[in-house]
MILUM-669538 format. One record per residue (C-alpha): residue number from 0; residue in one letter; x, y, z. Coordinates in steps of 0.25 Angstrom, whole numbers, plus 2048, in hexadecimal, padded with zeros to 3 digits. Layout:
BEGIN
+-----+---------+-----+-----+-----+
: num : residuo :   X :   Y :   Z :
+-----+---------+-----+-----+-----+
: NUM :       a :   X :   Y :   Z :
...
+-----+---------+-----+-----+-----+
end
This chain:
BEGIN
+-----+---------+-----+-----+-----+
: num : residuo :   X :   Y :   Z :
+-----+---------+-----+-----+-----+
:   0 :       m : 800 : 800 : 800 :
:   1 :       d : 805 : 80E : 7FD :
:   2 :       i : 804 : 819 : 807 :
:   3 :       a : 7F8 : 820 : 802 :
:   4 :       e : 7F0 : 811 : 804 :
:   5 :       l : 7F6 : 810 : 812 :
:   6 :       h : 7F2 : 81E : 815 :
:   7 :       s : 7E3 : 81C : 810 :
:   8 :       r : 7E3 : 80F : 818 :
:   9 :       a : 7E8 : 816 : 824 :
:  10 :       l : 7DC : 820 : 822 :
:  11 :       d : 7D3 : 815 : 821 :
:  12 :       a : 7D7 : 80E : 82D :
:  13 :       t : 7D6 : 81B : 836 :
:  14 :       r : 7C9 : 81F : 830 :
:  15 :       g : 7C4 : 812 : 837 :
:  16 :       v : 7C9 : 816 : 844 :
:  17 :       i : 7C3 : 824 : 843 :
:  18 :       a : 7B6 : 81E : 83F :
:  19 :       g : 7B7 : 816 : 84C :
:  20 :       v : 7B8 : 822 : 855 :
:  21 :       r : 7AB : 824 : 85D :
:  22 :       q : 7A5 : 831 : 861 :
:  23 :       g : 7AB : 831 : 86F :
:  24 :       q : 7B9 : 82E : 86B :
:  25 :       w : 7BE : 83B : 863 :
:  26 :       a : 7C4 : 841 : 871 :
:  27 :       a : 7CB : 834 : 874 :
:  28 :       p : 7DB : 835 : 875 :
:  29 :       t : 7E3 : 82F : 86B :
:  30 :       p : 7F1 : 829 : 86C :
:  31 :       c : 7F5 : 837 : 866 :
:  32 :       q : 7F8 : 83F : 872 :
:  33 :       g : 7EF : 84B : 872 :
:  34 :       w : 7E5 : 847 : 868 :
:  35 :       d : 7D7 : 841 : 86A :
:  36 :       v : 7D1 : 838 : 85F :
:  37 :       r : 7CA : 845 : 858 :
:  38 :       a : 7D7 : 84D : 857 :
:  39 :       l : 7DE : 840 : 852 :
:  40 :       v : 7D5 : 83E : 847 :
:  41 :       n : 7D4 : 84D : 843 :
:  42 :       h : 7E4 : 84B : 842 :
:  43 :       v : 7E2 : 83F : 838 :
:  44 :       v : 7D8 : 847 : 830 :
:  45 :       a : 7E1 : 853 : 830 :
:  46 :       g : 7EC : 84B : 82B :
:  47 :       n : 7E4 : 844 : 820 :
:  48 :       l : 7DF : 852 : 81B :
:  49 :       w : 7ED : 858 : 81C :
:  50 :       a : 7F3 : 84C : 814 :
:  51 :       a : 7E8 : 84E : 809 :
:  52 :       e : 7ED : 85C : 808 :
:  53 :       l : 7FC : 85A : 809 :
:  54 :       a : 7FD : 84E : 800 :
:  55 :       a : 7F5 : 856 : 7F6 :
:  56 :       g : 800 : 860 : 7F5 :
:  57 :       k : 7FC : 86B : 7FF :
:  58 :       t : 806 : 871 : 808 :
:  59 :       i : 803 : 872 : 817 :
:  60 :       s : 801 : 882 : 816 :
:  61 :       e : 7F7 : 87E : 80B :
:  62 :       v : 7EF : 876 : 814 :
:  63 :       g : 7EF : 880 : 81F :
:  64 :       d : 7E7 : 87E : 82B :
:  65 :       h : 7DA : 879 : 826 :
:  66 :       l : 7DD : 86B : 82B :
:  67 :       d : 7DF : 871 : 839 :
:  68 :       g : 7D5 : 86E : 844 :
:  69 :       d : 7CA : 864 : 845 :
:  70 :       l : 7C7 : 85E : 838 :
:  71 :       l : 7BE : 853 : 83E :
:  72 :       g : 7B1 : 85B : 840 :
:  73 :       a : 7A5 : 853 : 843 :
:  74 :       d : 7A9 : 847 : 83B :
:  75 :       p : 7B7 : 842 : 83E :
:  76 :       l : 7B5 : 835 : 836 :
:  77 :       g : 7B0 : 83E : 82A :
:  78 :       a : 7BC : 847 : 82C :
:  79 :       y : 7C5 : 83B : 82C :
:  80 :       d : 7BF : 835 : 81F :
:  81 :       v : 7C1 : 842 : 817 :
:  82 :       s : 7CF : 844 : 81C :
:  83 :       a : 7D2 : 836 : 819 :
:  84 :       k : 7CD : 835 : 80B :
:  85 :       a : 7D5 : 842 : 808 :
:  86 :       a : 7E2 : 83D : 80D :
:  87 :       a : 7E1 : 82E : 807 :
:  88 :       a : 7DD : 836 : 7FA :
:  89 :       v : 7E9 : 83F : 7F9 :
:  90 :       f : 7F3 : 834 : 7FC :
:  91 :       a : 7EC : 82B : 7F1 :
:  92 :       i : 7F2 : 834 : 7E7 :
:  93 :       s : 800 : 82F : 7E3 :
:  94 :       r : 805 : 83D : 7E0 :
:  95 :       a : 802 : 841 : 7EF :
:  96 :       l : 80A : 836 : 7F4 :
:  97 :       k : 817 : 83A : 7EC :
:  98 :       a : 815 : 84A : 7EE :
:  99 :       p : 81B : 851 : 7F9 :
: 100 :       c : 811 : 854 : 805 :
: 101 :       a : 814 : 861 : 80C :
: 102 :       v : 812 : 85C : 81B :
: 103 :       s : 817 : 863 : 827 :
: 104 :       y : 824 : 859 : 828 :
: 105 :       g : 829 : 85E : 81A :
: 106 :       p : 824 : 859 : 80C :
: 107 :       v : 823 : 84A : 80C :
: 108 :       p : 81E : 841 : 7FF :
: 109 :       g : 810 : 83F : 800 :
: 110 :       a : 812 : 830 : 803 :
: 111 :       v : 81A : 833 : 810 :
: 112 :       y : 80F : 83C : 814 :
: 113 :       a : 804 : 831 : 811 :
: 114 :       g : 80D : 828 : 81A :
: 115 :       h : 80C : 831 : 825 :
: 116 :       r : 7FD : 833 : 824 :
: 117 :       f : 7FB : 824 : 823 :
: 118 :       v : 802 : 823 : 830 :
: 119 :       d : 7FB : 82F : 836 :
: 120 :       v : 7EE : 829 : 833 :
: 121 :       l : 7F0 : 81B : 836 :
: 122 :       i : 7F7 : 81E : 844 :
: 123 :       h : 7EC : 828 : 848 :
: 124 :       g : 7E1 : 81F : 844 :
: 125 :       w : 7E7 : 815 : 84E :
: 126 :       d : 7E8 : 820 : 858 :
: 127 :       v : 7D9 : 823 : 857 :
: 128 :       a : 7D6 : 813 : 857 :
: 129 :       v : 7DD : 813 : 865 :
: 130 :       a : 7D7 : 820 : 86A :
: 131 :       t : 7C9 : 81B : 866 :
: 132 :       r : 7CB : 80C : 86B :
: 133 :       q : 7C9 : 807 : 85C :
: 134 :       d : 7D1 : 7FB : 856 :
: 135 :       t : 7E0 : 800 : 855 :
: 136 :       k : 7E5 : 7F5 : 84C :
: 137 :       l : 7EB : 7FB : 83F :
: 138 :       r : 7EB : 7F4 : 832 :
: 139 :       p : 7F8 : 7EC : 831 :
: 140 :       v : 7FB : 7F2 : 822 :
: 141 :       l : 7FA : 7FF : 828 :
: 142 :       v : 802 : 7FD : 834 :
: 143 :       d : 80D : 7F7 : 82B :
: 144 :       a : 80D : 803 : 821 :
: 145 :       c : 80C : 80D : 82C :
: 146 :       l : 818 : 808 : 832 :
: 147 :       d : 820 : 808 : 825 :
: 148 :       v : 81C : 817 : 825 :
: 149 :       v : 81F : 81A : 833 :
: 150 :       t : 82C : 812 : 836 :
: 151 :       p : 836 : 81A : 82E :
: 152 :       q : 82F : 827 : 832 :
: 153 :       a : 82B : 825 : 840 :
: 154 :       e : 834 : 830 : 846 :
: 155 :       l : 82D : 83A : 83D :
: 156 :       l : 81F : 835 : 83F :
: 157 :       r : 821 : 836 : 84F :
: 158 :       a : 828 : 843 : 84E :
: 159 :       s : 81B : 849 : 847 :
: 160 :       g : 815 : 848 : 855 :
: 161 :       v : 809 : 840 : 850 :
: 162 :       f : 80F : 833 : 854 :
: 163 :       g : 815 : 82F : 863 :
: 164 :       d : 823 : 82B : 866 :
: 165 :       k : 826 : 81C : 862 :
: 166 :       i : 823 : 812 : 86C :
: 167 :       q : 82D : 807 : 86E :
: 168 :       l : 827 : 7F8 : 86C :
: 169 :       a : 82A : 7EA : 86D :
: 170 :       d : 830 : 7E4 : 860 :
: 171 :       a : 823 : 7DB : 85F :
: 172 :       s : 81A : 7E6 : 85D :
: 173 :       d : 810 : 7E5 : 851 :
: 174 :       a : 811 : 7EF : 846 :
: 175 :       q : 805 : 7F8 : 84A :
: 176 :       t : 80B : 7F9 : 859 :
: 177 :       r : 819 : 7FC : 852 :
: 178 :       l : 813 : 807 : 849 :
: 179 :       l : 80A : 80D : 855 :
: 180 :       a : 816 : 80D : 85E :
: 181 :       t : 81F : 814 : 853 :
: 182 :       l : 815 : 81F : 853 :
: 183 :       g : 814 : 820 : 863 :
: 184 :       r : 807 : 817 : 865 :
: 185 :       r : 805 : 80B : 86D :
: 186 :       a : 7FC : 800 : 868 :
+-----+---------+-----+-----+-----+
end
């Protein structure tokens, strides 16, 4: 699978988790310190919308501040669906994966940015599942692909502040546990 397909599958997996959030769970704390479920889902929605803009060739200054604040409104799942569709569509365009994206950490190829979005969407979907007591088992194919993206860039990803410090584990840990620990999470 290419990175666009992996990203799309992560969007679908996370959608299932967001659809499972019950009314009284939006204020529940998440593994992301200081973020409740609503704030974390808003972060993912904003990230999807930023991806749609930046991978289409816009600069950060051209996007401006219109993606700041609450993007969920009264329909968090609907907002997620709109954002996921936009992000998946832009990365499905092969030229978007080859073109440089003007992200905050410098221009990177669209494929690299799609990889970062894949990690963000998948892991934050897990965070929401933990916070809302849903099934936290990630699809093995996504876990393996995410490890392939994360492993050579783990320090960069942790330096972003979105992921925690690496947790040391016993050698016998399964792939999902290793992935989560690399990004500062306990299974």
